[in-house]
N, C-alpha and C positions, 0 to 999 in steps of 0.2 A: 247696632252702630260700633264701629271696630274704632277702640281707644287707646291700644297697645303702644304706639309711638309715644304717647304723651305720659303714660303710668313709667316709661324706660327711664324719663327724664326727671322722676321723684328722688330725692335723697335715701338711701339706704333703709334710715331710721323710720321713714313712715309705711306703715302698711300699706299694699297693694289696694284695701278693699276696708278701709276704718270706718266702722259705723259712727252714727252723730255722738255720741259719746266719748269716744275712741278721740275722734278728731279733735274735739274742745280741749281734753285731757293732754294731748300732744302739745297743742297751742299753751294751754295753760302753764305746761311744765317748762316749755322752752322760754316763755316770758319770765320765769320765776326766778332764772338764773342770774347771778352776780351782777352782771354788766348792765342789764335794765334797772336790778334795786340799786344801785351807788347813788343815781342823781335823784332827788326830790322833784318829783311832778311839778310842771309847772302848768297854767291856764292850760295851754297848746296840748302837752301831753295827757292831762285829764279828759278834754274833747277826744283826743286819738282816740283813748281808752273807750270812750262812749261810743264813739265809731266801731269800734272792733267788736265791742258787744252787737250792736244793729248789724255788723258783716255778718257775724258768727250766726247769727238767727236766719239771714238770707240766704246763705250757705246751705244750711241745715235743710232748709226747704227745696232746696235744688236736689237733691239727692231722691225726695219722692216722684220727681218729673222722670227721670230714669234710673235706676239702679246702678249700672254701671258707670255713666257717663257723671250721675249727681256725687259719686264717693272721690272720683277721680278730680273732679272741680274744685271740692270742698279742700283734698290734700292740697292742691296749687295753689286755691287761696291762700289757705293756712300758711303754706312756705312765702308768698308775697307779701301777707301782713306782715310775716318775721322779719323779713329782708326792709322793709319799709321802717319799721320799729329800729331796727339796728341803725339805719342811715338818719332817725331823726335824733336819737339820742347819743350815738358816738361822738358826735362833735360838740355836744355838749361837755360832756365828760371830758374830752381832749384840752377843750376852753380851761376848764376848771383848774387842769394842770399846771398849764401854761401859767396860769393866773395866781399861782402860789408866791405868796407875799415873799419879798425879800427880808432879809434878819435888820439889815440895816439901810434905813433910807434916807438919813440924814447925810448930808455932806461933811458935816463936821464929825472927826473922828475921835471919840471919846474914849478913855481907857475903861477895862473892867471895874475898876475901882470905882470910877466916877458912875457907870452903869449902875452899880450895887447903891450906889447912895442916891440914884435918883428913885431905884426901886423901894429902897427902905421909905424914902420921903414919902411915896405914893402909898406904900402900906399906910404909912401914919393918918393918911387924912382918907383912907378906905376907898381908894381907886385901883383896886384889885386888878382890873385888867392892866391898867399900866404898870402896876408893880410886876406883874408876871412877864410880861414882854420885857422890860429893863433888865430882870433877873436873866432872862435865855439870853438878851445880846451879852450879857455879863460873861454868860457862861462862855460864849462862842468868843469874845475879844479875849479869854482869859488863855482859850485854849489858840488862838494866835499869838498871845504874849509869851509864851511855853513853848511856842514853835512847835506846837501839838498840829497845828491846821496851818497851814497856806494862808496868809490874807488873799483873799478873792472878792472881788466886786460882784456884788447880785446874786451871791449865795443865800440860799432860802434856809427855812427850819427846817424843811426835811433832808437836806443837803450835807447841814451840820448834824443830823442826827445819826445820819446812815455814816460818817466818817468818826465820831465819835463811838457810835456802838463798836465799830472794830477795833477801837484801841483801850475801851473800859467796858468789857464784858459782862462785869457783873453789875455794872449800872445801865446794861444796855436797855432793859424794860424801861425805867425811869426816865433816859433820853428820849426813847421813843413817843412816852407819855407827854411829856414835856414840848415835844415838838407839834404833836397835833394838837394840845391845849393854845398853843401860840398860836397857831394858824384861825382854831376854832375861835378865838379873842378877837384876832384881825378882821374875820370876817361879821364878826358879832352873833356867831350861832350859839356860844355857850358863854355865858360871863364866867370870869374868872372869881374864885370866893376865897376865903382866907385860909385855908386847908390846902388849895392848891398853890399858893405862894408860900406856905412853911414848906412844903414837898419840894419846890423849887428851889427854896433856899438849900434846903438840905442836901437834894442833887450838887448843888455849888459847892458847898461847904465838902461834902466828899470828895469832889473831882479834885480839888483844891490840894487835898494830901494824898491822893492815890497818884502812883506815876502809871503810865498808858502802855499798855504790851506794845513793846518792840516788833513791827512789822518788817517782813522782808521789802527791801526797797524803800523804808521809810527809816533812816536812823538818824532823823536831826530831831527828837524829841529832846527836851529838857525837864529835870525834875523839876518839882513845884518848889516856889521860894517860900 
């Protein structure tokens, strides 16, 4: 049976005639890439994984019918499955990015010191989630008050982190950590701890006494007060 035109459409990375084990390995290696691992599996995705296992067994049996046609169908089936998984998972990843919480959600504008006081009050009662989020808000507001950051409605923790990392290179790693913890606490993924809060307080105090790095095109920062 002539299968040449079908083979010519396959990706270059797929062997022309992989055996069953090679085809399964190709599929497993592709699905192990980061884009498929970033989202926790939902019930639908777990059901899809079970379907993939079943489909792999069916495609493996096809090869016993005809050696040439079986391997072609197995490779084509793998490509189709991978494309389907991408279409299933990628929109979910994009939705998560769009859903990143805003730093300030209340319409009332508080000063950096007011946010610090709220954070300390929450810490005294053991409300570490509230304490950490309020301390991050204090850091963001303080940067706005020092004219390091322009005031911007709807700014997210990730956006704050990226801007502050460029200006405070020595503290960049801790800034990135705190922004990540802010998002985790917001979504309830991992609650804050007393050590988390103490690290956030230390970052806040360090930023207050540090002058930001002057950037080209950004000449309006102010020294700490």
